[in-house]
C-alpha positions in Angstrom: -19.6 9.0 15.3 -16.7 6.8 14.9 -14.2 6.6 17.7 -10.9 8.3 17.2 -7.9 6.0 16.9 -4.9 6.2 19.2 -1.8 4.3 17.9 1.0 3.1 20.0 4.2 2.4 17.9 6.9 0.3 19.5 10.5 -0.5 18.8 10.9 -4.1 20.2 14.4 -4.9 21.2 15.2 -3.4 24.6 11.8 -1.6 24.5 9.4 -4.6 25.0 12.0 -7.4 25.5 15.2 -7.2 27.5 17.8 -7.5 24.8 18.3 -8.1 21.1 15.8 -10.8 20.0 18.5 -12.9 18.3 20.4 -13.2 21.6 17.9 -15.4 23.4 18.0 -18.5 21.2 19.4 -18.0 17.7 22.9 -16.8 18.5 23.4 -19.4 21.3 22.4 -22.1 18.7 25.4 -21.1 16.7 27.7 -21.6 19.6 28.5 -18.0 19.7 28.1 -15.2 22.2 26.1 -12.2 21.3 29.2 -10.1 21.5 30.9 -12.4 19.0 28.0 -12.5 16.5 27.4 -8.9 16.4 31.0 -7.8 16.1 31.4 -10.2 13.2 28.2 -8.9 11.5 29.0 -5.2 12.1 32.6 -5.8 10.9 31.4 -7.5 7.7 29.0 -4.6 7.1 31.6 -1.9 7.4 34.2 -3.9 5.4 31.9 -4.3 2.5 29.8 -1.1 2.7 26.6 -2.9 3.5 23.7 -1.5 5.5 23.8 -2.9 9.0 20.4 -4.6 9.0 21.3 -6.4 5.7 24.7 -7.3 7.0 23.2 -9.1 10.2 20.6 -10.8 8.0 23.3 -12.1 5.7 25.5 -13.2 8.6 22.6 -15.1 10.2 22.2 -17.2 7.0 25.8 -17.8 6.6 26.6 -18.7 10.1 23.7 -21.1 10.2 24.9 -22.7 6.9 28.5 -22.9 8.3 27.3 -24.8 11.3 24.9 -27.0 9.2 21.9 -25.8 11.3 18.2 -25.5 10.2 17.3 -22.1 9.0 13.7 -21.9 8.1 10.9 -19.5 8.9 9.2 -21.8 11.4 12.6 -22.4 13.1 13.0 -18.6 13.7 9.3 -18.4 15.0 10.1 -21.2 17.5 13.1 -19.3 18.7 11.0 -16.3 19.3 9.2 -18.2 22.1 12.3 -17.7 24.2 12.0 -13.9 24.2 12.0 -12.4 27.7 9.6 -9.4 28.1 9.8 -6.6 30.6 7.6 -6.6 33.7 4.0 -5.9 32.8 4.3 -6.2 29.0 2.2 -9.5 28.8 -1.0 -7.7 30.1 -0.1 -4.1 29.0 -2.1 -4.2 25.7 -5.3 -5.5 27.2 -5.1 -2.8 30.0 -4.4 0.0 27.6 -7.1 -1.1 25.2 -9.6 -1.3 28.0 -8.7 2.2 29.2 -9.0 3.5 25.8 -12.5 2.0 25.5 -13.4 3.7 28.8 -12.3 7.0 27.3 -14.1 6.6 24.1 -11.1 5.9 21.8 -10.0 2.9 19.8 -6.3 1.9 20.7 -4.2 0.1 18.2 -0.6 -1.3 18.6 2.1 -1.5 15.9 5.7 -2.7 16.0 8.4 -0.8 13.9 11.6 -2.8 14.5 15.0 -3.5 12.9 14.8 -7.0 14.3 13.1 -9.9 12.6 9.4 -10.3 12.1 9.7 -14.1 12.2 11.1 -14.1 15.8 8.6 -11.4 16.9 5.8 -13.7 15.7 7.0 -16.4 18.0 6.7 -14.1 21.0 3.7 -14.4 23.4 2.5 -10.9 22.5 2.6 -11.1 18.6 -1.2 -11.2 18.5 -1.5 -7.8 20.2 -0.3 -5.9 17.2 -2.4 -4.7 14.2 0.8 -4.8 12.2 4.3 -5.8 12.7 6.8 -3.8 10.5 10.3 -5.5 11.0 13.0 -7.1 8.8 12.0 -10.3 7.2 13.3 -12.9 4.8 11.6 -14.2 1.6 11.7 -18.0 1.5 11.6 -20.5 -1.4 9.4 -23.5 -1.7 11.7 -25.5 0.5 11.4 -23.0 3.3 14.9 -21.7 2.8 15.6 -17.9 2.9 16.7 -16.6 -0.5 16.3 -12.8 -0.2 15.4 -10.1 2.3 11.7 -9.4 1.9 12.1 -6.2 4.1 14.9 -4.5 5.7 14.0 -1.9 8.4 17.0 0.2 9.3 16.9 3.2 11.6 15.8 5.9 9.2 13.6 3.6 7.1 11.4 3.3 10.2 9.8 6.6 9.4 8.1 5.3 6.4 6.0 3.1 8.5 4.9 6.1 10.7 3.5 7.5 7.5 1.8 4.3 6.5 0.0 4.2 9.9 -0.9 7.9 9.6 -2.5 7.3 6.1 -3.8 3.8 6.8 -1.8 2.4 3.9 -0.4 -0.7 5.7 0.6 -2.8 2.7 4.3 -2.4 2.3 4.1 -3.1 -1.5 1.7 -0.2 -2.0 3.9 2.8 -2.6 1.5 4.6 -4.8 -1.2 5.1 -2.2 1.5 6.1 0.3 2.8 8.8 -1.8 -0.5 10.0 -3.1 -1.7 13.5 -1.8 -4.1 13.1 1.0 -5.9 15.9 2.9 -5.2 15.8 6.6 -8.8 15.2 7.6 -8.7 12.0 5.6 -5.7 10.5 7.3 -6.7 7.5 9.4 -4.4 8.2 12.5 -3.4 11.9 13.0 0.1 12.3 14.2 -1.3 14.0 17.3 -2.9 10.6 18.1 0.4 8.7 18.0 2.7 7.6 20.8 6.2 6.2 19.8 8.0 4.1 22.4 11.6 3.2 22.1 14.8 2.9 23.9 17.7 4.7 22.2 19.4 6.3 19.2 17.9 3.9 16.7 14.5 5.4 17.6 15.6 9.0 17.2 14.2 9.5 13.7 10.7 8.4 14.7 10.8 10.3 18.0 11.8 13.5 16.1 8.7 12.9 13.9 6.5 12.6 16.9 7.9 15.8 18.4 7.6 17.7 15.1 4.0 16.7 14.2 2.4 16.8 17.7 2.6 13.2 18.7 4.3 11.9 21.9 7.7 10.2 22.3 8.5 8.0 25.3 11.9 6.3 25.9 12.2 3.4 28.4 15.4 2.3 29.9 17.3 -0.4 31.9 20.2 0.6 34.2 22.7 -0.1 31.5 21.3 2.6 29.1 19.8 5.1 31.5 22.5 7.7 30.8 21.7 7.5 27.0 18.1 7.9 27.5 18.4 10.8 29.9 20.6 12.5 27.1 17.6 12.1 24.8 15.4 13.9 27.3 17.9 16.6 27.8 18.3 17.1 24.0 14.6 17.4 23.4 14.4 14.2 21.5 11.6 12.6 23.7 8.8 13.9 25.9 9.1 11.4 28.7 11.5 8.7 30.0 10.8 5.8 32.3 12.2 2.5 33.6 11.0 -0.3 31.4 8.3 -1.4 33.8 4.9 -1.7 32.2 3.0 -2.9 35.2 -0.2 -1.1 36.3 0.4 2.0 38.4 4.0 2.6 37.2 5.0 6.0 35.9 5.0 4.6 32.4 1.4 3.1 32.8 0.0 6.3 34.4 1.5 8.6 31.7 0.4 6.5 28.8 -3.2 6.7 30.2 -3.0 10.4 30.7 -1.9 10.8 27.1 -4.9 8.7 26.0 -7.2 10.8 28.2 -5.8 14.0 26.7 -6.3 12.8 23.2 -9.9 11.7 24.0 -10.7 15.1 25.6 -9.2 17.0 22.7 -11.2 15.0 20.2 -14.5 15.7 22.1 -13.8 19.4 22.3 -13.0 19.5 18.5 -16.2 17.7 17.7 -18.2 20.0 19.9 -16.6 23.1 18.2 -17.4 21.6 14.8 -21.0 20.9 15.8 -21.6 24.4 17.0 -20.0 26.0 13.8 -22.1 23.8 11.6 -25.2 24.8 13.5 -24.4 28.4 12.8 -24.4 27.6 9.0 -23.9 30.4 6.6 -23.3 32.9 9.4 -19.8 31.4 9.8 -16.9 32.6 7.8 -14.6 30.0 6.2 -11.5 31.4 8.1 -13.4 31.1 11.4 -13.9 27.4 10.8 -10.3 26.9 10.0 -9.4 28.2 13.5 -10.9 25.1 14.9 -9.4 22.6 12.5 -8.5 19.3 14.2 -4.8 19.4 15.3 -2.4 17.5 13.1 
């Protein structure tokens, strides 16, 4: 039998790295502070009624042009090498993968971020992800950005949860995403998903997890602890932890316990199914449905 898939879905900024990814290298290259850049981008978006993600992408291009700085895909990837990760993130993925193998499940990791794919690709952990869903530019033949290829705002993040659920990972394939698909054919059941984020931008995905039987975890630094505690109090998340991914921390132990629970649930379901199939025609259809795999 094939191993069940357990999918970890991560926000990136302030979930895996310590601040907004543009703050490490791109914004300093403009001679601006992060506060100055984000205030200008947000003000521009409000003034012209532009989505916040599209507004900051536009402002990145315009400010680089105004300062006569290079702005290419490769330049953004290089700037991603300056990203600072939380403790334990570097070896988190291998540890979780190995634990999953011990439990008889296949673990996959995905990013769903409003940040930039190009910068994420420059990080030391980019190879750990099966897919990176993040905002991205389309570049012309000279390597210059000419149009947003993908803009991932907070509510748009949920579409990528559905893509992972169905196994339709190509963002240009909307037909397959919207086609009807029986639950048993979906590649990763919602019950096998763990979403990890840090705040309000993650609430739509966290609510999906809570509604469909997955798990939602919020991580925090001292500066945003109060907001994360409010998420827990309002029932938006299942667990909150300091952003410390090292082995033996509460986050590490709980993530492994969730994997263990998914593995045990899957084994019990398969055993129930095997026994009902063994009974054959003596089993009524409504009896079989009682033991349907949770979704």
